Every structure is written in structure tokens, then in C-alpha cells.
C-alpha atoms as one frame of an Amber mdcrd trajectory, in Angstrom:
protein
 -23.040  23.327 -17.735 -19.138  23.861 -18.250 -18.355  22.078 -14.991 -20.286
  19.080 -16.002 -18.179  18.784 -19.305 -15.116  19.601 -17.633 -15.714  16.648
 -14.959 -17.178  13.897 -17.266 -13.983  12.815 -18.552 -11.842  12.152 -15.534
 -14.868  10.585 -13.974 -15.198   8.179 -16.778 -11.488   7.570 -16.735 -11.552
   6.946 -12.871 -14.413   4.206 -13.338 -12.762   2.592 -16.258  -9.384   2.616
 -14.101 -11.269   0.906 -11.262 -12.852  -1.685 -13.619  -9.481  -2.722 -14.973
  -7.895  -3.003 -11.289 -10.987  -5.181 -10.306 -10.352  -7.347 -13.746  -6.648
  -7.886 -12.546  -7.174  -8.669  -8.897  -9.934 -10.961  -9.775  -7.874 -12.950
 -12.322  -5.081 -13.477  -9.954  -4.846 -16.707  -8.047  -7.403 -19.657  -8.268
  -6.907 -21.973 -10.994  -4.985 -19.708 -13.252  -2.366 -19.274 -10.498  -1.128
 -22.786 -10.831  -0.944 -22.836 -14.790   1.091 -19.495 -14.714   3.387 -20.624
 -11.755   4.184 -23.957 -13.837   4.882 -21.488 -16.890   7.206 -19.588 -14.715
   8.950 -22.633 -13.230   9.462 -24.117 -16.904  10.783 -20.793 -18.575  13.243
 -20.748 -15.353  14.441 -24.181 -15.486  15.053 -23.611 -19.288  17.111 -20.720
 -18.685  19.059 -22.336 -15.772  19.556 -25.495 -17.553  20.900 -23.597 -20.767
  23.631 -21.707 -18.412  27.122 -23.322 -18.092  28.093 -24.623 -14.733  30.142
 -22.025 -12.826  33.748 -23.346 -12.533  35.152 -23.943  -9.022  38.450 -23.359
  -8.132  40.431 -25.584  -5.428
């Protein structure tokens, strides 16, 4: 029975890890993707808007 107690924690962790990965994959894309992309685009626009324009030499 020692082998069962030795294998149980890694097996449980593997099942939980697979569950987390499945949740991450399922939440990518779909309706959430548009909102996430819009939030990233807005953040990038704020950062780019706050930077001074580069000086060009003639």
C-alpha cells in the first residue's frame, strides 16, 4: 500500500494541472477575446500617446 500513498499526490496534482490548462484554453477567444484585445489596444494607445515625438534631424 505504500506505492498507492506515493503515487496519489502526483496523480492528484496532474489532474488539477490538466484542469487548469483546460480552463485557460477554454477562456481564450470568443466574446472575451474582443474585450481583452480592446483593453490592450487602449493601454498601448495611452502609452504611445504619452511618449514625446521623436526628433528628426534634417
